[in-house]
Every structure is written in structure tokens, then in C-alpha cells.
C-alpha positions as CSV (number, residue, x, y, z in Angstrom):
1,M,0.0,0.0,0.0
2,M,1.4,3.4,-1.0
3,I,1.4,6.2,1.5
4,E,2.2,9.7,0.6
5,P,5.5,10.7,2.2
6,R,4.1,14.1,3.2
7,H,1.4,12.4,5.3
8,L,4.1,10.5,7.2
9,V,5.9,13.7,7.8
10,Q,2.7,15.3,9.1
11,L,2.1,12.3,11.3
12,A,5.6,12.6,12.8
13,V,5.0,16.3,13.6
14,I,1.6,15.5,15.2
15,V,3.2,12.9,17.4
16,E,6.2,15.1,18.2
17,K,4.0,18.1,19.2
18,A,1.4,15.8,20.9
19,S,-1.2,18.3,19.7
20,F,-3.1,18.8,16.4
21,T,-3.2,22.6,17.1
22,E,0.6,22.9,17.6
23,A,1.3,20.6,14.6
24,A,-1.0,22.6,12.4
25,R,0.9,25.8,13.4
26,S,4.2,24.2,12.7
27,L,3.2,22.7,9.4
28,N,1.3,25.9,8.3
29,V,-1.9,24.0,7.6
30,T,-5.3,23.9,9.3
31,Q,-6.2,21.7,12.2
32,P,-9.2,20.2,10.4
33,A,-7.0,19.3,7.5
34,L,-4.7,17.3,9.7
35,S,-7.6,15.6,11.4
36,K,-9.0,14.6,8.1
37,M,-5.7,13.3,6.9
38,I,-5.3,11.1,10.0
39,S,-8.9,9.8,9.6
40,Q,-8.4,9.0,5.9
41,L,-5.0,7.3,6.6
42,E,-6.5,5.1,9.4
43,K,-9.4,4.2,7.0
44,R,-6.9,3.1,4.3
45,L,-4.8,1.1,6.7
46,D,-7.8,-0.3,8.5
47,A,-6.0,0.4,11.8
48,P,-5.9,3.2,14.4
49,L,-2.8,5.4,14.4
50,L,-3.6,7.3,17.6
51,S,-4.8,5.9,20.9
52,Q,-5.9,9.3,22.1
53,R,-6.0,12.8,20.6
54,R,-5.7,15.1,23.7
55,P,-2.9,14.9,24.2
56,V,-1.9,12.9,21.2
57,L,-0.6,9.4,21.9
58,P,0.3,7.1,19.0
59,T,-0.5,3.4,18.7
60,P,2.5,1.1,18.0
61,L,1.7,1.4,14.3
62,G,1.3,5.1,14.6
63,E,4.7,5.4,16.3
64,K,6.4,3.2,13.7
65,L,5.0,5.3,10.8
66,A,5.9,8.5,12.6
67,Q,9.5,7.3,12.8
68,Q,9.5,6.9,9.0
69,G,8.1,10.4,8.7
70,R,11.0,11.7,10.8
71,L,13.5,9.9,8.5
72,I,11.8,11.4,5.4
73,Q,12.0,14.9,6.9
74,T,15.6,14.4,7.8
75,S,16.4,13.3,4.2
76,L,14.5,16.3,2.8
77,N,16.4,18.6,5.1
78,E,19.7,17.1,4.0
79,A,18.8,17.3,0.4
80,G,17.8,21.0,0.8
81,Q,21.1,21.7,2.5
82,A,23.1,20.0,-0.2
83,I,21.3,22.1,-2.9
84,S,21.8,25.3,-0.9
85,D,25.5,24.5,-0.3
86,R,26.0,23.8,-4.0
87,Q,24.3,27.0,-5.0
88,R,26.6,28.9,-2.6
89,G,29.7,27.0,-3.9
90,L,30.2,25.1,-0.6
91,R,29.8,21.5,-1.8
92,G,30.1,19.4,-4.9
93,R,32.8,17.9,-7.2
94,I,35.3,19.6,-9.4
95,R,36.5,17.6,-12.5
96,L,39.5,19.2,-14.1
97,G,41.6,18.1,-17.1
98,A,45.1,19.6,-17.1
99,P,48.7,19.1,-18.4
100,P,50.8,16.7,-16.4
101,F,53.1,19.5,-15.3
102,F,50.3,21.5,-13.7
103,L,49.1,18.4,-11.8
104,E,52.5,17.5,-10.6
105,T,53.5,21.1,-9.5
106,L,50.7,23.4,-8.5
107,A,47.6,21.2,-8.2
108,S,48.2,20.1,-4.7
109,D,48.5,23.8,-3.5
110,V,45.3,24.7,-5.2
111,V,43.5,21.8,-3.7
112,R,44.9,22.5,-0.2
113,D,43.8,26.1,-0.2
114,F,40.4,25.5,-1.9
115,S,39.6,22.6,0.5
116,H,40.4,24.9,3.5
117,Q,37.5,27.1,2.4
118,H,35.3,24.4,0.9
119,P,35.9,21.2,3.0
120,D,33.0,19.3,1.4
121,V,34.3,19.5,-2.2
122,A,35.7,16.5,-3.9
123,F,38.2,16.6,-6.9
124,E,38.8,14.5,-9.9
125,F,41.9,15.4,-12.0
126,V,42.7,14.0,-15.4
127,A,46.1,14.4,-17.0
128,G,46.0,15.2,-20.7
129,F,47.0,17.6,-23.5
130,L,44.7,20.2,-24.9
131,D,42.8,18.2,-27.5
132,E,42.2,15.3,-25.1
133,V,40.8,17.3,-22.2
134,R,38.8,19.6,-24.4
135,D,37.0,16.6,-25.9
136,L,36.3,15.4,-22.4
137,V,34.7,18.7,-21.5
138,L,32.7,18.6,-24.7
139,Q,31.4,15.1,-23.6
140,R,30.6,16.5,-20.1
141,R,33.0,14.1,-18.5
142,L,35.0,17.0,-17.2
143,D,33.8,20.4,-15.9
144,L,37.0,22.3,-16.9
145,A,40.1,22.0,-18.9
146,L,43.3,24.0,-18.4
147,G,45.2,25.1,-21.4
148,P,46.2,27.9,-23.8
149,V,43.0,29.8,-24.7
150,N,44.3,31.3,-27.9
151,A,44.0,27.9,-29.5
152,T,41.0,27.1,-31.8
153,L,38.4,25.0,-29.9
154,N,36.4,24.0,-32.9
155,A,33.4,23.5,-30.6
156,P,30.6,26.1,-30.6
157,L,29.3,24.9,-27.2
158,L,32.6,25.6,-25.4
159,R,33.9,28.8,-24.0
160,T,37.2,30.0,-22.5
161,E,38.0,31.9,-19.3
162,R,41.5,33.5,-19.3
163,L,43.3,33.2,-16.0
164,I,46.7,34.7,-16.8
165,L,48.9,35.9,-19.6
166,A,51.5,33.2,-18.9
167,Q,55.1,34.1,-19.5
168,K,57.5,31.4,-20.8
169,A,61.2,31.2,-20.5
170,L,64.2,28.9,-21.3
171,F,65.4,26.7,-18.4
172,C,68.7,24.9,-17.8
173,R,70.8,23.5,-14.9
174,S,72.0,26.2,-12.5
175,D,75.7,25.8,-13.6
176,H,75.0,25.6,-17.3
177,P,77.9,27.0,-19.5
178,L,75.5,29.5,-21.2
179,L,74.8,31.2,-17.9
180,S,78.4,32.5,-17.8
181,Q,78.2,34.2,-21.2
182,P,77.6,37.9,-21.3
183,S,74.7,37.3,-23.8
184,V,73.0,34.3,-25.4
185,T,72.4,34.4,-29.1
186,A,70.2,32.4,-31.5
187,E,73.3,30.6,-32.6
188,D,74.0,29.5,-29.0
189,L,70.5,28.1,-28.7
190,A,70.7,26.3,-32.0
191,S,73.9,24.5,-30.9
192,V,72.4,22.7,-27.9
193,G,70.0,19.8,-27.4
194,W,66.4,20.4,-26.3
195,I,63.9,18.7,-24.0
196,G,60.3,18.9,-25.0
197,H,56.9,17.6,-24.0
198,S,55.2,14.9,-26.0
199,P,54.6,15.8,-29.7
200,G,50.9,16.3,-28.9
201,S,51.6,19.0,-26.4
202,V,50.8,22.6,-27.3
203,I,54.0,23.7,-25.4
204,T,56.2,21.7,-27.8
205,S,54.7,23.4,-30.9
206,E,54.9,26.8,-29.2
207,M,58.5,26.2,-28.3
208,K,59.4,25.5,-31.9
209,A,57.4,28.5,-33.2
210,D,58.8,31.0,-30.7
211,L,62.4,29.8,-31.1
212,F,61.9,30.0,-34.9
213,D,60.7,33.6,-34.6
214,F,63.8,34.4,-32.5
215,G,66.0,33.0,-35.3
216,V,66.6,29.5,-34.1
217,E,65.8,27.1,-36.9
218,G,65.6,23.3,-36.8
219,I,66.2,22.7,-33.1
220,E,67.2,19.2,-32.1
221,L,64.6,17.7,-29.8
222,V,66.7,15.2,-28.0
223,V,63.9,14.0,-25.6
224,A,60.2,14.3,-25.9
225,S,58.2,13.2,-22.9
226,A,55.2,14.0,-20.7
227,S,57.1,12.9,-17.6
228,V,57.8,15.8,-15.3
229,S,60.4,13.9,-13.3
230,L,62.3,12.9,-16.4
231,L,62.4,16.4,-17.8
232,L,63.6,17.9,-14.5
233,S,66.2,15.2,-14.0
234,L,67.6,15.7,-17.5
235,L,67.7,19.5,-17.0
236,E,69.6,19.1,-13.8
237,T,72.2,16.7,-15.2
238,T,72.8,17.6,-18.8
239,D,73.4,20.7,-21.0
240,Y,70.0,20.4,-22.6
241,L,67.6,23.3,-22.5
242,S,63.8,23.3,-22.2
243,Y,61.1,25.9,-22.8
244,L,58.3,26.1,-20.2
245,P,55.8,28.5,-18.6
246,L,57.2,30.2,-15.5
247,F,54.5,28.9,-13.2
248,M,55.4,25.3,-14.0
249,M,58.9,25.7,-12.9
250,R,58.4,27.4,-9.5
251,D,59.3,24.3,-7.4
252,A,62.2,23.4,-9.6
253,V,63.7,26.9,-9.3
254,R,63.2,26.8,-5.5
255,S,65.4,23.7,-5.4
256,G,68.3,25.8,-6.7
257,R,69.2,23.2,-9.3
258,I,67.4,24.8,-12.2
259,S,67.8,28.3,-13.5
260,A,66.1,30.5,-16.1
261,L,68.4,31.5,-19.0
262,P,68.6,35.2,-19.8
263,V,68.0,35.8,-23.5
264,T,67.6,39.4,-24.5
265,G,64.5,39.9,-26.6
266,F,63.0,36.5,-25.8
267,A,60.0,36.7,-23.5
268,P,57.1,34.9,-25.2
269,R,53.7,34.9,-23.5
270,T,50.5,33.0,-24.1
271,P,47.0,33.4,-22.6
272,L,46.4,30.5,-20.3
273,G,42.9,29.7,-18.9
274,L,40.0,27.3,-18.6
275,I,37.9,25.7,-21.2
276,H,34.4,24.9,-20.2
277,D,30.8,24.6,-21.5
278,V,28.6,27.6,-21.9
279,T,27.0,27.3,-18.4
280,A,30.0,26.3,-16.2
281,M,31.0,29.7,-14.9
282,S,27.5,30.4,-13.6
283,D,28.2,27.7,-11.0
284,P,29.5,29.4,-7.9
285,L,31.7,26.3,-7.1
286,V,33.4,26.4,-10.5
287,R,33.7,30.2,-10.3
288,A,35.4,30.0,-6.9
289,F,37.8,27.2,-8.0
290,A,38.7,29.2,-11.1
291,D,39.6,32.2,-8.9
292,T,41.7,30.1,-6.7
293,M,43.6,28.6,-9.6
294,K,44.2,32.1,-11.0
295,T,45.6,33.3,-7.7
296,H,48.1,30.4,-7.6
297,L,49.2,30.8,-11.2
298,I,49.9,34.5,-10.8
299,A,51.8,33.9,-7.5
300,A,54.0,31.3,-9.1
301,D,54.8,33.5,-12.0
302,L,55.6,36.4,-9.7
303,E,57.9,34.3,-7.5
304,I,60.1,33.3,-10.4
305,L,60.1,36.9,-11.7
306,R,61.4,38.1,-8.4
307,T,64.1,35.4,-8.5
308,F,65.0,36.3,-12.1
309,P,64.0,39.9,-12.7
310,Y,65.6,39.9,-16.1
311,L,62.7,37.7,-17.3
312,S,60.2,40.6,-16.8
313,P,58.8,41.8,-20.1
314,K,60.1,45.1,-21.1
């Protein structure tokens, strides 16, 4: 037999208040409406729910059904709170696709600070390059994708949110021979080996394009890998160079084993931001997470610029 959940909730309030008058006031209904509901429910069940009405005392069946009403009301309250928290950006799940370098360098700091303000938020991170994570956003398997927002999305339902104008630089080991030269030329850069990301990485294509514009043609890409640990290990132990956004290298620079190479006239920048569907930024939770990411990206850039002031764009 089906019983309307709202009737069980009303029964629970009647039993709790031990009074039809007080229950009617609490539920914002009339006392006759509650009396009629109880009478109809008893008729349908063919069993009494109350052993007396003044004050209200439930029968064993009435008490059992009142307990179910309390559980329903608790569930409704929790559901309402969850909706309210989500609307205020306090609860939910963030699904982000990002380059491996971001996930292995700054993601933990972003999660730590965001979780401090939003302890009931869960995270799902997927490592991937721009085309991969963009497609996952398009399929609604991710909420956001981090990447260069000057790239063509080829997807009318997607939008971009620029976080920073990311500056890029050339990096090498802290005792690299080129650091002792008074100036570094295009010929110097063409004479060394290079470490790049995987061929599918936008950073690798940008590296080749920016170096070509600087006059460095046909660079030798000795290693191409998405492994952050491999890239840093090779930078620290070889004369190879690499080209990366500043924010990605904050921790490596802090170690003292990696340095930024001063190259006059070479300070490429690219808009970096979030790729999302047309409604994502209307979600307070996503908006707050995007703002936290922006804060960390800017801070990482500024930290390296303070360490190597010669990298600041003129």
C-alpha cells in the first residue's frame, strides 16, 4: 500500500507536538486538514494510528509510521542543505583536465587552499593535453580543462576563461655554461639539445614556433616526454635546455638546481585559462575554483620573476 511521504511527515509532527493545534501551526496547515488526513489514513490502513488525541498518543503502528516520517523529513532537510551548499559554492565535485606539469607542480597547492574554504568539495583530475581534455569537457566528462586559450576550440558549445597571460622562458641547470656568457644568441640556442613535451603538447609546438621567430631554426629535440620527473632530471644533469611557462617551474627553481636562461629579446607569452561549456561559470563552485587557480598561477609567475628579474617583459 502506497502512503504519501508528506502524510508520514505530518504524522511525525503531530506525534512530536502531541497536539493537532501545535502541529498545524508548525506545518502551516489547518487543524481540520490534519484531522481529516489522519482519519483517511486510518481508514486506508484499517487500523488506528492514535490511541488518544488530547494529548496525542500514537498506537504502536502510529509510532512506527511517525519514525518513518522523521526519516523522510531528515532526508528532505539534508537534500535541501546540499542544494543550498552547491548554490553557494560550498559542496560538490570539481572535475579538471590539465597538463601533467600542472598536476605535478601546482595542483596540490590549489586543492589545499580551496579545500580549506570548501571542505566538502571533492576533486577529480585527469592528465592530458589540450585536445584530449577539451574533448572530455565537450562530452561532459570534465567540468573544466586548463590550457592555452588562444587555440582554436572547434566547438561552438565551449567557452574560454582566461586566467593569466602566462610568460614562458628557457630553463637549464644552475651551472650551465651558457649562464656564464655575457649574452645568449640564437646561434648558441641552435647548438644545444632540447627537451620537449610529448609531440601532442601545445607547449612543444609553441617552443618551436617561438624559437623560430627568434631566429633558431631546426632545433634538435633530444627528448620528448610528458614525464615531469624525467624532464627535470635531464635538465639538472645535462646541458640540454627546455622551454616552459614560469608557473610550471616554481618548485624546480626553488630547489636551486634549475635556472632561467637570460636571453635578450626573448619573452614569449600566451593566454592560459580554462575551457568549459557555456554554463560552467554560472556555477559558484566552479567560479570559486577558477579564482583560486588564478591566484596560484599569478603567484607562481611572480615568484620566479622576483628570482630572475631579467625575465620581466620590457
